[in-house]
N, C-alpha and C positions, 0 to 999 in steps of 0.2 A: 623373122629377121630381128624384131624388137627383142625377143627373148635372147637371141644370140648376143646382141649388143649389151644387154643388161648382165649377161653372164660372163662377159670378158674378164672382169676383175677376178672372178673365181678361178680362172684358168692360169693365173700368173703365180709364180712363186713369191715368197715373202720379200726378197730383195727387189724383184721386178715390181711388186705392188707398191713398195715404198717409193721407188723412182717414179712410177706412173702417177701415184697420188701427188707427189711433189710437182711433177710436170703439169698435172692437171690444174693444180692451184695456180701455178705460175702462168700457165697459158690463159686460163680464164681471167686472171688479173690483168695480164698484159693485153689481151684482146679487148677487155673492157676499157683499159687505159688508152689503147690505140684508138678505139672508136670515139670515146668521149674527148680525148685530147685532140684528135684530128679535127673533129667538128668544132670544138671550142676555139682551137687555134685558127681555123679558117674564118671564124667569126671575128676574131681579134685582127687577123691579117686584113680582112676587108675593111674593118673599122679604121685601122691605122693607115692603110694605103701603102703603096710601094716605098715612098720616101721615109716616113716615120718608122715603118716596119724594118726598113733597111738599116736605120740608125740603131734601133733596138737589137736587131740581129748582129750588127757589127759589135755592139757592146758585149753581148752574151758570148760571141765568138772570141772576142779579145780576152775575156775572163777565162774562157775554156783553155786558152793557151797556157795559162798558169795553173789550172786546176790539177794537172798531173803532179805538181809539186806537193799538193796537199795529200794526195793518195800515197806518195812515197813508194809506189810499186808494191805495197803490202797486201793487196787484196787476196790474191791467190796464195801468197806465202803464208798468211795468217790462217786461211782455211786449211791449207795442207798441214800446218803444225797442229791445228786443233784436232784434225783427224788422226794424226800419227802420235801426238803427245797429249792425250786427253787429260792426263794428270797435271799438266802445266797450263790448263785453260786460263786460270785467273792471271797468271804471269804474262801469258801471251796477249790476252785482251787488254790488261792494264798498261803494258809497255807500248803496245800498238796505239792505244788511245792517246797517250801522252805525246808520242812521236807525231801523230797526225794532227793533234791540236796545235803544237808548236809550229808545225809546217804550215798550217792554215793561217796563223797570225802573220808569219813571214810573207806568205803569198798575198794576203790582203794589202800589206804595205807595198810590196813590189808592184802589183798590178795598178794600184791607185796612184803611185808615184810615176810610173813609166808612161801612163797614158798621156800625161801632160806634154811629153816630148814626142809622142807618136802621132797624136791627132790634136789639132788646135781648135776644134769645135767644142765650145763649152757644153752644149747639150749632150754630146757623146761622152765627154769627160764625167759629167754628173751621173749619167747612166752607168758608167763603169764603176764609179765610186759606190753607188748604191748596191749594184749586183754583187760586187766583190765581198760585201758583208755576209752573204749567204754561205761563203766558204767555211765559216767558223763551225757550221753544223756537220761538216763532213767527217769530223773525228768520231762521231757516234756511229759511223758505218760499221765499226767493229762489232756492234750488236748484230747487224745483218749477217756478218761473217759467221758468227756463232750459230745462227739459225741455219745457214747454208751447210755448215759442217755437220749438223744434225739431220740434214735433209728435212727440215721443218719450215720450208719457205712459205707455207700457207699463211703464217702469222704476218709476215712482211707483205704478202700479197693483199691481205685485208687492209693493212695500214695504208699502203700506197693507194688502194682504191678509195678509201675514205678521204685521204688527202686530196686526191684528184677531184673527187666530187665537190669538196669544199672549195678548192681553188677554182674550179669551173664556175661555180655559183658566183664567186666573188668577181670573176672576169666579166660575167654577164652583167652584173650590177655596175661594174666600172664603165662598161660600154653604154649602158642605158643612162648613166649619169654623165656621160661624155667626159670621163676623167682623162687627164693628160698621160702621155707615155711614161712619165716617171712613176705613176701609180702602179703600172704593170711591172716596173723594175722592183719596187718595194714588195710586190707580191711574190717575187722569187725568194726573198728572205723569209716571208711568211710561210711559204711551202716547206722550206728547210726546217723551220721551227716546228711545224705541225708533224712532220715526219719523225723528228727526234722524240717528241712527246709520245707518239704512238709506239716507237721502238722500245723506249724505256718501259712503258706500261706492259707490253707483251713480254719483255725480258723478265720483269718482276713476276708476272703471272705464271711464268714457267719455273718459278721457284729459284730464280737466280738473283744475285745481289751485286750491284755495281760496287759497293763498298768492299767487296772481297777481292777486287782487282788489285794486282800488285805490280810494282815497277821494279824490274831487275836489270842490273847492268849487263849481265851476260846475255839476257834476252835482247837488249838494245843492240849489242854487237852482232848477235846471231841474225836478227831480223834485217839489219842494215847490210850485213855481209851478203845475205841471199838476195836482197831486193834492189841493191844499187843498180844492177843492169836494167832492172824493170823500171826504176825511176827514170833513167835516161830514155829507155824505150817508150815509156808512157808520154814523156815530153815530146818525143819525135812523132808518136802516134797522133797526139793532139795537133802537132804542127801540120801534118799532112791531112788531118780531118777538118781543121778549122781555119788554117792559114788562108785558104782560098777566099773566105768572106772578108777577112781583114785586108788582104791584098786587093780584092775587088773594091773595097771602100776607099783605099788609098790611091788606086790606079784608075778607077772608073768613077762611080757615083753611088750615092745612097740608094737610088732607084735600082741600079744594077744589083746591089746587094739584096734589096727587097725581092726582086724577081728570082734571084738564085736561091735565097733562103726559103721562099715560098715553094719553089720546085722541089727542093730536097726534103721538104716536110713529107712528101708522098713517097720518097725512096728510103730515107733513113728511118722512117717509122717502123720498118720491118726488121731493123737490126737487133731488136730485142730477142728475136727467135733463136739465133745461134747462141746468144749469151745465156738464155734460159736453159736450152737443151744441154749445152756444154757444162754449165755450172751444176746441173742435176746429175749428169752421168760422170762427172769428174771423179768423185770418190770411187765409183764402180770401176773406172778405168785404172785408177791407182791400185786397187785391190787385184785386178786382173794381172797387172804387171808383176805383182808379188807371187802369183800362182803359176803363171805360164806365159812365156814370151809369145808363143804362137797365138794364144787366145787374146793376148794384149794387142798385137798388131792387127788381128782380125777385127777386133772391136774398133780400133782406130780407123780402119778402112771403111767400116760400116758407117762410122760417124761422118767421115769425109763424104761418102756417097750420099748420105742423107742431106748434108749441107748443099751438095751440088744440085740435087733434085729440087729442094725447096727454093733455092735462089733462082734457078732457071724458071720455075713456074711463076714466081713473083715477078721476075723481069719481063716475061711474056705478057702477063696480065697488065702491068703498068704501061708497057709500050703500046698496047692496043687501046688503052683507056685514057692515055695522057691528055688528049685534047679535051675530052669531057671533064676530067678532073680539074684541069686548070681553068678553062673558059667558063664552065658552068658553075663550079663551086667557088672559084676565086673572083671571077669577073674578067672582063676584057682588059682591064687595067694591067693585068698580069699575063697577057697573052704571050709575051716573050719567054715566059717560064716553061712553055710546053716543050720546046726543043731541048732546053736544059734538062728537063726531067727525063726525056727519052734517052739522053746520053748518060746521065748520072745513075740511072737505075741499074745499068749493066756493070756497075762496080760491085753490086751485091754478091755475085759468086765469089769474088776475091775476099770480100769482107767476111762472108760466112766461113769460107775455108781458112781464112786467117785466124779467126776465133778458135776454130777446131784445132788448127796446127799449134796454137798456143798451149793447148792442153798437153800436147806431146813435149813441147819445150819444157813445161813445168815438171812433167813426170820424169823426164830424163835429166833434169837439172841443167838444161842447155839455154838458160835465159840470156846468156851473152849473145846468142844468135838471134834472139828476139830483138835485141838492141841493134845488132848489125844490119839485119834486114829492114828494120824500121827506118834506120838512118838513111839507107839507100832510097827507100820510098819517099821519105820527107824531102831529101835533096832533089830528087827527081820532080816532085810536085812543085817545089819552089821555083826551080829552073823553068819548068813548063808553064807555070803561071806567069812568070816574067815575059815569056815569049808569046803565049796565047791570049792572055787577057787584053793586051792592047789591040790585038787583031780581032778577037771574037767576043770580048767581054764575058758575060756569064757562060756562054757555050764553051769558051776557051777554058774557063775554070773547071767545067764539068769534064772536058776531055782530059785535062791535066790530072784530075782526081782519078778517073778511070785507069789511065795508064800507070800512074804511080801506085795505085792499089794492086794492080796486076804484078808489077815488079816486086813490091814489098812482100806480098803474100805468096807468090808463086815463082816467078822467074829468078828471084834471089837465091832460091835453093840450089841452082846449078853452080853457084860460086863456091860452095862449101862441100867437100866430100862427105861429111857426116850427114848432109841433108839430101844426098842423091836419092836415097830410097823414099824419102818424103816427097821429093819432086815427082817421082814415078807414081806414088799413091795419090797425090793431088791431081796429076794428069788424068789418072783413071776416074777420079771424081768429076773432073770437068767434062769428061767424055761419057758420063753415066747415062745420058739419054740414048746413046748409041750402043751401049753394052747390053744387048738384048738378053743373052743367056744369063748374065748376072742379075738382071732385073726379074727374069722369070724365077730364078733361084730365091731372090729376096721375097717375091710374092708367095712362093710355096712355103718358105720358112715362116713368114708372117701368118699364113693360114694355119700352119701346124702349131705354131706357138699359141695362137688364139683359139685353136681347135674349131675353126669355122667349117 
């Protein structure tokens, strides 16, 4: 058996080996990050307690509402252009960097100024002002895009791992020194700085030069033309991902935010899986589209089915272990987080499928539908939060999140004829545990591919 496992890599073709290597690096990095981050965050949560952790979570969630502006919807657009227009790499990277840098400056001002009118607690205002400064480092994410386009994410995986280890050590020191909550806010900025240093070092090590980047007016127009629907879509995504904690803080209490934020640490920690898988296979899906439509849609369905299986297994595991995770790892102070976690984890299937569906939107240049479906989900989430939070506090926010994710990622497809086929493909993915014949076929294909 061991010999078979060791020989798996030899049985893959060159393209599959590259994707498998990229996925391996990313998965190892994220598994390490998930384990360390979760354990350290649990330590921090127990140290701060529901009230202070609630205020810190409120501040980070509030900044997240504005973070989409700094991204400008450019992530997938830049990667796509780097794959298809390799000769224009320096122009694409330089232009994207300047756009994201200017957007981050505007966002810092907007977030810092608006919190004064949204929340009158000075402690929360200071937390928001400090954390907002970390947005300045987001412009350097274009280096990560270059590595993704080359399917060389191993470099970024190492950087993020080293950053995480350094950050974790500092957090432990802060707790032992009994540092105030503001110290943890400053650490968010330090994390961003460390990541940038690592990205620049790796970029230069790969014989690339930041000074070669160029700013082109035609690239500005092209990037913004393609990305504007994604800018609005990202804002709406952030709204229905983070607005629940902000609304909880305004409509309930800091403790309610603390319970909710603690619970979703156990559910959202898994969301890296679809992002990593989809970012790794995205170039392959794009090339399949160029070759053959049948192969292209077959790969899409396989991706959807994989997302379905993974999310269901995770949901079942968390549901069965929720009581242990909350009461044993966080303490009885957070006991109200158990029911929140059991509800919130079942948003995972829609999150996983939503990320995968986004690849299809990008490949078909249908980003306007990404915006439309996200708006529908965001509006639903806000309305449901207004109704359910006063009645059920954190549980109400979790229910609102689950329903709104389902509407945005799945049910919204029935409103647009061009998405009818996608609705059917997603339906099959949601029913994957019951598609016995298809699962047998997948199993046989996997054995044949790996020659087990």
